[in-house]
N, C-alpha and C positions, 0 to 999 in steps of 0.2 A: 504494500500500500504506500503510495507516494503522498507526501504532504505538499500542498500548494495553496496559494491564496487565490480564490476565484475572483477575478476582476469584474466579471459580468457574465450574464447568461443570455444568449441570443434566443430569439423566438422566430423561427423561419417557418412560414406556412406555405401551402400550395400556391397561394396567390403571389407570394414573394418569388417562388421558384419560376412560376409562369412569366412574371415580369422580367426576370433575369434572362430566361430563355428567349423572350421576344427581342431583347436588346442584343443578345449574343447571335441571334439569327439575322439581325438587321445588318445594314451596311455601316452602321455607326457603333463603334465600341466606345468612343470618346466624343464629347462635344456634340452629341446628337440631340434630337428632340426630347429624349427622356430626361436630360439634365435640367432644362428650365421647368419641366413638369414636376420633377422632384423638388426643385427649389420652391415652387409655388405651394406644393403640399406642405413642405416643411415650415415655411413662414406662416401659413394659415393655421396649421395645427399648433404651432408654438406661439401664436399671436405676436408675431414679429413684423417689423416694417418691411424687411426683405431677408433673404438668405442667399448664401453663395456656396455652391458645391465645389469642393476641391478634390484633388486626386489622392492626397495623403495627409497624415497628421503634421508633417513638417510644413507644408503649405498652410494648413489651418492655423498652426501656432504663429507662423510669420504674419499672416493677415491679422490675427488677434493682436499682435504687438503693434502693428501699424494702426489698427483701429483704436487701441488704447493710447496712441500718441507717444509711444516710447521713442526716444532719440538716443544717440550715442551718449555714454556716460550715465544714463539712467540705470537704476538698479531693478533687477527682476528677481523676485523670489520664486523658487520652484521647490519641488518635492524630491527628496532623495530616492523615492520609490517610483520614479517616472523614467521614461525613456530620455536619453541624452538630448533628444530634440527639444524638449521643453526648456533647456538652457541654451542650446545652440541657436535657437530662433532669435534670441535677443542679440 
């Protein structure tokens, strides 16, 4: 028996799998019409003014730093139990 800290549990249903299959069988794997559709669902469901889909956590952290107005010589606090990206983005 291995010990680990579960960071999260995913819930993937048949609708999720069908949506992924639709994208994978289309001519768009990136930047296709599913991206803005996903962004709209996300900002509506989370009651936001807008949402931006990115390809990975590094991009998300970088955009978050820009949105927070961080500039050179600012200090960024992060967690020692995170990926190095959470510090590298600053």
